[in-house]
VOGU-851016 format. One record per residue (C-alpha): residue in one letter; chain; y negated, x, z negated; residue number from 1. Coordinates in steps of 0.5 Angstrom, whole numbers, plus 500, padded with zeros to 3 digits. Layout:
! residues N
> A:A:Y:X:Z:NUM .
...
! end
This chain:
! residues 604
> X:A:560:470:492:1 .
> X:A:556:472:499:2 .
> X:A:553:478:500:3 .
> X:A:545:479:499:4 .
> X:A:544:478:506:5 .
> X:A:547:473:508:6 .
> X:A:543:469:502:7 .
> X:A:537:472:504:8 .
> X:A:538:470:510:9 .
> X:A:540:462:508:10 .
> X:A:533:463:504:11 .
> X:A:529:466:510:12 .
> X:A:530:460:515:13 .
> X:A:530:454:509:14 .
> X:A:523:457:509:15 .
> X:A:521:458:515:16 .
> X:A:524:450:516:17 .
> X:A:519:449:511:18 .
> X:A:526:446:507:19 .
> X:A:525:446:499:20 .
> X:A:529:453:495:21 .
> X:A:533:449:491:22 .
> X:A:538:451:486:23 .
> X:A:536:458:487:24 .
> X:A:537:460:478:25 .
> X:A:545:462:481:26 .
> X:A:543:466:485:27 .
> X:A:541:471:480:28 .
> X:A:549:471:479:29 .
> X:A:550:474:485:30 .
> X:A:551:482:484:31 .
> X:A:550:483:491:32 .
> X:A:543:482:490:33 .
> X:A:542:486:484:34 .
> X:A:545:492:487:35 .
> X:A:541:492:493:36 .
> X:A:534:491:488:37 .
> X:A:537:497:485:38 .
> X:A:537:501:492:39 .
> X:A:530:499:492:40 .
> X:A:527:500:487:41 .
> X:A:531:507:484:42 .
> X:A:527:511:487:43 .
> X:A:520:509:486:44 .
> X:A:516:514:482:45 .
> X:A:516:509:475:46 .
> X:A:523:508:475:47 .
> X:A:524:514:470:48 .
> X:A:517:511:466:49 .
> X:A:519:509:460:50 .
> X:A:517:502:457:51 .
> X:A:517:500:450:52 .
> X:A:524:500:448:53 .
> X:A:525:507:452:54 .
> X:A:530:504:457:55 .
> X:A:530:508:463:56 .
> X:A:534:508:470:57 .
> X:A:538:513:467:58 .
> X:A:545:511:465:59 .
> X:A:544:505:471:60 .
> X:A:552:502:471:61 .
> X:A:555:496:474:62 .
> X:A:556:494:467:63 .
> X:A:549:493:466:64 .
> X:A:548:488:471:65 .
> X:A:555:486:469:66 .
> X:A:551:484:462:67 .
> X:A:544:482:466:68 .
> X:A:548:477:469:69 .
> X:A:552:474:463:70 .
> X:A:546:473:459:71 .
> X:A:542:469:465:72 .
> X:A:548:465:467:73 .
> X:A:547:462:459:74 .
> X:A:540:463:460:75 .
> X:A:538:467:454:76 .
> X:A:534:472:457:77 .
> X:A:528:474:455:78 .
> X:A:522:479:458:79 .
> X:A:521:484:454:80 .
> X:A:512:486:453:81 .
> X:A:510:491:458:82 .
> X:A:507:497:455:83 .
> X:A:500:497:456:84 .
> X:A:496:503:459:85 .
> X:A:490:505:462:86 .
> X:A:488:508:468:87 .
> X:A:482:510:471:88 .
> X:A:479:504:476:89 .
> X:A:477:508:483:90 .
> X:A:470:509:484:91 .
> X:A:468:506:477:92 .
> X:A:467:509:470:93 .
> X:A:471:503:467:94 .
> X:A:479:503:466:95 .
> X:A:484:498:468:96 .
> X:A:491:496:464:97 .
> X:A:497:498:467:98 .
> X:A:503:494:464:99 .
> X:A:510:499:464:100 .
> X:A:516:493:464:101 .
> X:A:523:496:462:102 .
> X:A:528:498:466:103 .
> X:A:532:491:466:104 .
> X:A:526:487:467:105 .
> X:A:524:491:473:106 .
> X:A:531:490:475:107 .
> X:A:531:482:474:108 .
> X:A:523:482:477:109 .
> X:A:526:485:483:110 .
> X:A:531:480:484:111 .
> X:A:526:475:484:112 .
> X:A:522:479:489:113 .
> X:A:527:479:494:114 .
> X:A:528:471:493:115 .
> X:A:520:469:493:116 .
> X:A:519:473:499:117 .
> X:A:525:472:503:118 .
> X:A:523:464:502:119 .
> X:A:515:465:502:120 .
> X:A:514:471:507:121 .
> X:A:515:466:513:122 .
> X:A:510:461:511:123 .
> X:A:504:465:509:124 .
> X:A:498:465:514:125 .
> X:A:498:472:519:126 .
> X:A:491:473:516:127 .
> X:A:495:475:510:128 .
> X:A:496:482:509:129 .
> X:A:497:485:503:130 .
> X:A:504:486:499:131 .
> X:A:507:484:505:132 .
> X:A:513:488:508:133 .
> X:A:511:490:516:134 .
> X:A:504:490:514:135 .
> X:A:498:493:510:136 .
> X:A:491:496:511:137 .
> X:A:492:499:518:138 .
> X:A:494:492:521:139 .
> X:A:489:488:518:140 .
> X:A:484:493:520:141 .
> X:A:486:492:527:142 .
> X:A:486:485:526:143 .
> X:A:478:485:525:144 .
> X:A:477:491:531:145 .
> X:A:480:488:536:146 .
> X:A:479:480:535:147 .
> X:A:473:480:532:148 .
> X:A:467:482:538:149 .
> X:A:460:478:537:150 .
> X:A:461:477:529:151 .
> X:A:454:476:528:152 .
> X:A:455:476:520:153 .
> X:A:459:479:515:154 .
> X:A:462:476:509:155 .
> X:A:465:481:504:156 .
> X:A:469:477:498:157 .
> X:A:472:480:493:158 .
> X:A:475:476:486:159 .
> X:A:472:479:479:160 .
> X:A:479:480:476:161 .
> X:A:483:477:480:162 .
> X:A:491:479:478:163 .
> X:A:488:478:470:164 .
> X:A:486:471:471:165 .
> X:A:491:467:475:166 .
> X:A:493:460:471:167 .
> X:A:500:460:470:168 .
> X:A:500:453:469:169 .
> X:A:496:453:476:170 .
> X:A:501:458:479:171 .
> X:A:509:454:476:172 .
> X:A:505:447:480:173 .
> X:A:505:452:486:174 .
> X:A:512:454:485:175 .
> X:A:514:447:483:176 .
> X:A:512:444:490:177 .
> X:A:518:447:494:178 .
> X:A:523:450:489:179 .
> X:A:525:444:485:180 .
> X:A:529:449:479:181 .
> X:A:527:448:473:182 .
> X:A:532:454:471:183 .
> X:A:528:459:475:184 .
> X:A:521:455:473:185 .
> X:A:523:457:467:186 .
> X:A:524:464:468:187 .
> X:A:518:465:471:188 .
> X:A:514:462:466:189 .
> X:A:517:466:460:190 .
> X:A:516:472:464:191 .
> X:A:509:470:465:192 .
> X:A:508:469:457:193 .
> X:A:511:475:455:194 .
> X:A:505:479:453:195 .
> X:A:504:486:452:196 .
> X:A:504:491:447:197 .
> X:A:498:495:445:198 .
> X:A:498:501:439:199 .
> X:A:504:498:437:200 .
> X:A:501:490:437:201 .
> X:A:504:485:441:202 .
> X:A:499:481:445:203 .
> X:A:500:474:449:204 .
> X:A:498:473:456:205 .
> X:A:494:467:457:206 .
> X:A:493:467:464:207 .
> X:A:495:473:469:208 .
> X:A:501:476:473:209 .
> X:A:503:481:469:210 .
> X:A:500:488:471:211 .
> X:A:505:493:474:212 .
> X:A:510:488:475:213 .
> X:A:515:488:480:214 .
> X:A:514:481:481:215 .
> X:A:506:480:481:216 .
> X:A:504:482:488:217 .
> X:A:509:475:491:218 .
> X:A:506:472:486:219 .
> X:A:499:473:487:220 .
> X:A:500:472:495:221 .
> X:A:503:465:493:222 .
> X:A:497:463:489:223 .
> X:A:492:465:494:224 .
> X:A:496:463:499:225 .
> X:A:492:456:498:226 .
> X:A:485:460:499:227 .
> X:A:488:462:507:228 .
> X:A:490:455:507:229 .
> X:A:483:452:505:230 .
> X:A:479:458:510:231 .
> X:A:484:454:515:232 .
> X:A:485:449:515:233 .
> X:A:478:446:512:234 .
> X:A:473:452:514:235 .
> X:A:476:454:521:236 .
> X:A:476:447:525:237 .
> X:A:469:445:522:238 .
> X:A:466:452:524:239 .
> X:A:469:454:530:240 .
> X:A:466:450:536:241 .
> X:A:464:452:543:242 .
> X:A:468:455:549:243 .
> X:A:462:461:551:244 .
> X:A:456:462:548:245 .
> X:A:450:459:554:246 .
> X:A:446:465:556:247 .
> X:A:440:468:553:248 .
> X:A:433:465:557:249 .
> X:A:430:473:558:250 .
> X:A:438:475:560:251 .
> X:A:437:470:565:252 .
> X:A:430:470:567:253 .
> X:A:431:477:569:254 .
> X:A:438:476:573:255 .
> X:A:435:470:578:256 .
> X:A:429:476:579:257 .
> X:A:435:481:581:258 .
> X:A:438:475:586:259 .
> X:A:431:475:589:260 .
> X:A:429:483:589:261 .
> X:A:436:483:593:262 .
> X:A:435:478:597:263 .
> X:A:428:481:600:264 .
> X:A:432:488:600:265 .
> X:A:427:492:594:266 .
> X:A:432:497:592:267 .
> X:A:428:500:587:268 .
> X:A:425:493:583:269 .
> X:A:433:491:583:270 .
> X:A:434:498:579:271 .
> X:A:428:497:574:272 .
> X:A:430:489:573:273 .
> X:A:437:491:571:274 .
> X:A:434:497:567:275 .
> X:A:431:492:563:276 .
> X:A:436:487:563:277 .
> X:A:441:491:559:278 .
> X:A:435:492:554:279 .
> X:A:436:485:552:280 .
> X:A:441:480:550:281 .
> X:A:445:477:555:282 .
> X:A:448:471:550:283 .
> X:A:444:467:546:284 .
> X:A:447:469:538:285 .
> X:A:443:463:536:286 .
> X:A:446:458:541:287 .
> X:A:448:450:537:288 .
> X:A:454:449:540:289 .
> X:A:457:455:539:290 .
> X:A:460:457:532:291 .
> X:A:465:463:531:292 .
> X:A:468:464:524:293 .
> X:A:474:469:522:294 .
> X:A:478:471:517:295 .
> X:A:481:476:513:296 .
> X:A:485:478:507:297 .
> X:A:488:483:503:298 .
> X:A:491:482:496:299 .
> X:A:484:479:493:300 .
> X:A:480:483:498:301 .
> X:A:477:478:503:302 .
> X:A:473:479:509:303 .
> X:A:470:474:514:304 .
> X:A:466:474:520:305 .
> X:A:461:469:522:306 .
> X:A:458:468:529:307 .
> X:A:452:463:528:308 .
> X:A:445:463:523:309 .
> X:A:445:466:516:310 .
> X:A:444:459:513:311 .
> X:A:451:457:515:312 .
> X:A:454:464:512:313 .
> X:A:451:462:506:314 .
> X:A:455:455:505:315 .
> X:A:461:458:507:316 .
> X:A:461:462:502:317 .
> X:A:458:457:497:318 .
> X:A:464:453:499:319 .
> X:A:469:458:498:320 .
> X:A:467:460:491:321 .
> X:A:467:452:489:322 .
> X:A:475:453:492:323 .
> X:A:476:458:488:324 .
> X:A:473:455:481:325 .
> X:A:475:449:481:326 .
> X:A:482:449:484:327 .
> X:A:484:456:483:328 .
> X:A:480:456:476:329 .
> X:A:478:464:479:330 .
> X:A:471:467:480:331 .
> X:A:468:471:485:332 .
> X:A:465:477:483:333 .
> X:A:457:477:484:334 .
> X:A:456:484:486:335 .
> X:A:462:485:491:336 .
> X:A:461:478:495:337 .
> X:A:455:480:500:338 .
> X:A:453:478:507:339 .
> X:A:451:483:511:340 .
> X:A:448:483:518:341 .
> X:A:454:486:522:342 .
> X:A:449:489:528:343 .
> X:A:443:493:522:344 .
> X:A:448:494:517:345 .
> X:A:456:496:515:346 .
> X:A:460:492:511:347 .
> X:A:466:496:506:348 .
> X:A:473:493:507:349 .
> X:A:480:497:505:350 .
> X:A:475:503:505:351 .
> X:A:472:503:512:352 .
> X:A:465:502:514:353 .
> X:A:466:495:518:354 .
> X:A:459:494:523:355 .
> X:A:458:491:530:356 .
> X:A:457:497:535:357 .
> X:A:451:496:541:358 .
> X:A:450:501:546:359 .
> X:A:445:500:552:360 .
> X:A:448:506:555:361 .
> X:A:450:505:562:362 .
> X:A:457:506:565:363 .
> X:A:460:504:571:364 .
> X:A:459:498:574:365 .
> X:A:453:497:571:366 .
> X:A:456:494:564:367 .
> X:A:454:496:558:368 .
> X:A:459:501:554:369 .
> X:A:459:497:548:370 .
> X:A:456:490:545:371 .
> X:A:458:486:540:372 .
> X:A:465:490:539:373 .
> X:A:468:491:532:374 .
> X:A:467:499:531:375 .
> X:A:471:502:524:376 .
> X:A:468:508:520:377 .
> X:A:469:514:515:378 .
> X:A:464:512:509:379 .
> X:A:459:518:508:380 .
> X:A:460:517:501:381 .
> X:A:468:517:502:382 .
> X:A:467:524:505:383 .
> X:A:462:527:499:384 .
> X:A:467:525:494:385 .
> X:A:472:527:497:386 .
> X:A:469:534:498:387 .
> X:A:467:534:491:388 .
> X:A:473:535:487:389 .
> X:A:474:541:491:390 .
> X:A:467:544:489:391 .
> X:A:464:546:484:392 .
> X:A:455:548:484:393 .
> X:A:455:545:491:394 .
> X:A:461:550:493:395 .
> X:A:468:550:495:396 .
> X:A:472:553:488:397 .
> X:A:479:555:487:398 .
> X:A:484:551:483:399 .
> X:A:485:555:476:400 .
> X:A:491:550:475:401 .
> X:A:495:551:481:402 .
> X:A:495:560:480:403 .
> X:A:501:560:477:404 .
> X:A:505:556:483:405 .
> X:A:508:559:489:406 .
> X:A:504:560:495:407 .
> X:A:509:555:498:408 .
> X:A:507:550:493:409 .
> X:A:499:551:494:410 .
> X:A:500:550:502:411 .
> X:A:504:544:501:412 .
> X:A:499:541:496:413 .
> X:A:493:541:499:414 .
> X:A:496:539:506:415 .
> X:A:499:533:503:416 .
> X:A:493:532:500:417 .
> X:A:489:532:506:418 .
> X:A:494:530:512:419 .
> X:A:494:523:507:420 .
> X:A:487:522:508:421 .
> X:A:487:524:515:422 .
> X:A:493:518:517:423 .
> X:A:489:513:513:424 .
> X:A:483:514:517:425 .
> X:A:486:515:523:426 .
> X:A:483:509:526:427 .
> X:A:475:511:524:428 .
> X:A:471:511:531:429 .
> X:A:469:518:527:430 .
> X:A:474:521:524:431 .
> X:A:472:527:527:432 .
> X:A:467:528:520:433 .
> X:A:473:529:517:434 .
> X:A:473:536:519:435 .
> X:A:467:538:513:436 .
> X:A:473:536:508:437 .
> X:A:478:541:512:438 .
> X:A:473:547:512:439 .
> X:A:472:545:504:440 .
> X:A:479:543:503:441 .
> X:A:482:549:506:442 .
> X:A:476:554:503:443 .
> X:A:478:552:496:444 .
> X:A:485:553:497:445 .
> X:A:485:560:500:446 .
> X:A:480:562:494:447 .
> X:A:486:560:490:448 .
> X:A:491:564:494:449 .
> X:A:485:569:493:450 .
> X:A:484:569:486:451 .
> X:A:492:568:485:452 .
> X:A:494:575:489:453 .
> X:A:488:578:485:454 .
> X:A:485:578:493:455 .
> X:A:479:576:498:456 .
> X:A:479:569:502:457 .
> X:A:478:574:509:458 .
> X:A:485:578:507:459 .
> X:A:488:571:505:460 .
> X:A:486:567:512:461 .
> X:A:488:573:516:462 .
> X:A:494:573:512:463 .
> X:A:496:566:513:464 .
> X:A:493:565:520:465 .
> X:A:497:561:524:466 .
> X:A:498:556:530:467 .
> X:A:502:550:532:468 .
> X:A:502:545:537:469 .
> X:A:501:538:538:470 .
> X:A:502:532:542:471 .
> X:A:495:534:543:472 .
> X:A:495:542:545:473 .
> X:A:495:548:540:474 .
> X:A:492:548:533:475 .
> X:A:490:553:529:476 .
> X:A:492:552:522:477 .
> X:A:494:557:516:478 .
> X:A:502:558:514:479 .
> X:A:506:560:509:480 .
> X:A:514:562:510:481 .
> X:A:519:563:506:482 .
> X:A:525:567:508:483 .
> X:A:532:564:506:484 .
> X:A:539:566:507:485 .
> X:A:542:567:513:486 .
> X:A:545:562:517:487 .
> X:A:540:557:514:488 .
> X:A:531:556:517:489 .
> X:A:526:559:513:490 .
> X:A:522:554:510:491 .
> X:A:515:552:512:492 .
> X:A:508:550:509:493 .
> X:A:502:548:514:494 .
> X:A:496:546:513:495 .
> X:A:491:543:517:496 .
> X:A:494:542:525:497 .
> X:A:492:536:525:498 .
> X:A:488:534:531:499 .
> X:A:482:529:528:500 .
> X:A:482:524:534:501 .
> X:A:482:516:533:502 .
> X:A:489:514:534:503 .
> X:A:488:506:536:504 .
> X:A:496:505:534:505 .
> X:A:495:509:527:506 .
> X:A:500:505:522:507 .
> X:A:500:505:515:508 .
> X:A:505:499:512:509 .
> X:A:506:497:504:510 .
> X:A:512:497:505:511 .
> X:A:518:497:511:512 .
> X:A:521:489:511:513 .
> X:A:527:488:506:514 .
> X:A:533:489:511:515 .
> X:A:536:494:506:516 .
> X:A:544:493:506:517 .
> X:A:548:495:501:518 .
> X:A:553:498:505:519 .
> X:A:548:502:508:520 .
> X:A:545:505:502:521 .
> X:A:548:512:500:522 .
> X:A:547:511:492:523 .
> X:A:550:505:492:524 .
> X:A:556:508:496:525 .
> X:A:557:512:491:526 .
> X:A:556:508:485:527 .
> X:A:562:503:488:528 .
> X:A:567:509:490:529 .
> X:A:568:508:482:530 .
> X:A:570:516:481:531 .
> X:A:565:521:477:532 .
> X:A:563:526:481:533 .
> X:A:564:531:476:534 .
> X:A:571:530:472:535 .
> X:A:574:525:478:536 .
> X:A:574:520:471:537 .
> X:A:575:512:474:538 .
> X:A:572:508:469:539 .
> X:A:565:507:464:540 .
> X:A:561:510:470:541 .
> X:A:554:511:470:542 .
> X:A:548:514:474:543 .
> X:A:544:520:471:544 .
> X:A:536:520:474:545 .
> X:A:532:526:474:546 .
> X:A:525:525:476:547 .
> X:A:524:529:481:548 .
> X:A:528:535:484:549 .
> X:A:524:540:481:550 .
> X:A:526:539:475:551 .
> X:A:533:541:475:552 .
> X:A:528:548:475:553 .
> X:A:527:547:469:554 .
> X:A:525:555:465:555 .
> X:A:529:556:459:556 .
> X:A:536:554:461:557 .
> X:A:541:560:459:558 .
> X:A:544:559:465:559 .
> X:A:545:554:471:560 .
> X:A:550:547:469:561 .
> X:A:554:545:474:562 .
> X:A:552:538:474:563 .
> X:A:545:542:476:564 .
> X:A:548:546:481:565 .
> X:A:552:539:484:566 .
> X:A:545:535:485:567 .
> X:A:541:541:488:568 .
> X:A:547:542:493:569 .
> X:A:547:534:494:570 .
> X:A:540:535:494:571 .
> X:A:539:528:490:572 .
> X:A:536:526:485:573 .
> X:A:542:522:483:574 .
> X:A:550:524:479:575 .
> X:A:555:519:478:576 .
> X:A:558:522:472:577 .
> X:A:563:518:467:578 .
> X:A:561:516:460:579 .
> X:A:563:522:456:580 .
> X:A:560:527:462:581 .
> X:A:553:523:461:582 .
> X:A:552:524:454:583 .
> X:A:554:531:455:584 .
> X:A:549:533:461:585 .
> X:A:544:529:456:586 .
> X:A:547:533:450:587 .
> X:A:546:540:454:588 .
> X:A:553:542:452:589 .
> X:A:555:540:461:590 .
> X:A:553:548:461:591 .
> X:A:560:549:465:592 .
> X:A:565:546:469:593 .
> X:A:567:539:466:594 .
> X:A:572:538:471:595 .
> X:A:575:544:469:596 .
> X:A:575:542:461:597 .
> X:A:579:536:463:598 .
> X:A:584:538:467:599 .
> X:A:585:544:462:600 .
> X:A:586:538:456:601 .
> X:A:591:535:460:602 .
> X:A:595:541:461:603 .
> X:A:595:541:454:604 .
! end
């Protein structure tokens, strides 16, 4: 069997050359692919979330991989129905259904995703940014900011219940065009139709990709790639014409007057006319010989920028609606599919407000500061919503649920929430407005610390006051320092210290490209060594998983088990153990050194 890197490289090259992907099902017999898949998903937050049968990543072994491959080889693998739960929908009181697959299904789905992504990702449009390696929200937003100059109208698009409405027959038809492998298509079909359990009742899935499924994002991208191709091959060639816009008649008239005044040497008239010229558009926005249509998509959210009359923008919107309904059997959301004027209104895309900038301010050289350049902004509504989390009755409020945590944990939690939001909005031109949120969160944090220590906000601010160096100079912040044993650096938690300054190169990607090597993964190396890390046994090895390192400090333990000490010393959430040691851990019997117990039994 070839290693996983070689297999994916060959598949990627076939996709780049447009060759069909034949006999791909047999690649599911490759244990190296399963090891790569395990290495990629074992650290995910959902790895320890049980499905309908309670199976999680805990207890993973090479024997389990061999068992799954054996079932796949006999073509008798059956996907278990997902366990359905509901989560709150962002910005709405409605709830979104989420499926929780069992661990074995997650592993097989990750292998399927690796194969499909290697083949299809090189064929996807450059205008598609969602759920792709090396791409993300920031790459889509930067594309809009850097290349959409001169846009007159925005067409905001949102597909109603996109992932729950994907037609299964259409999906299989799209896959069969380039993957003529009946066994692989049958496996995908069974995955799509596995159904879900709700209140312990099985329900069929007549449409849509499995919500929460590992392979759902790549399947959705394959499906919606048809929309990308329609826009690129039909709409863009039809609505893009003309090299440059013609000059606006009024602008040209003033320019002629300026030339005449200069010829006469009338400096005062030239300055007056230049001021008038800057108040008029330089180009004719209604030039019938010039049109520009631009497009970007992230998952089911897409945005079109159009330079032309509104009537043609409405035509584009209607043609996309018809294509989605007739070709892909999807519907546009009426409330979220809007046509907005770029200069006077803002389009909402990926949490940002996007609008065309306009300014008549003179800069060096007599040019205007901005005219038609796309600007990205933090919406005021986002700032109000985020501030409201930490406020009560219009004032910052302490968080009672954190009072029993350590000072270090409180500061770390606030900083993680603050840093995540700031890093996402670093592309915004008004990112400095997040200073209001910083003050609200800082006051809320100080009130939480004050309640914990039965003190005042002012005393807490003085106690934890500090400063750090940043690329933009020193910044005041709040710091908590936890000293440790000799020879070890103290733990330092910092709140603030992040310059609220626009960063044009800011980038948050969905995930890194799939270049993981099985020989470079520390967990896989330990598993392949084939030795229990507690007793030295070399057979029946399992991987003991915990959800997070904090679980090692579970209160109520009379003493610290040896396996807890071992995992804490390795700073790892996994431990390679034999079957006996694994049973002892879960039964609470592994309170002393299992290696010592084994040696004593050998002596006897």
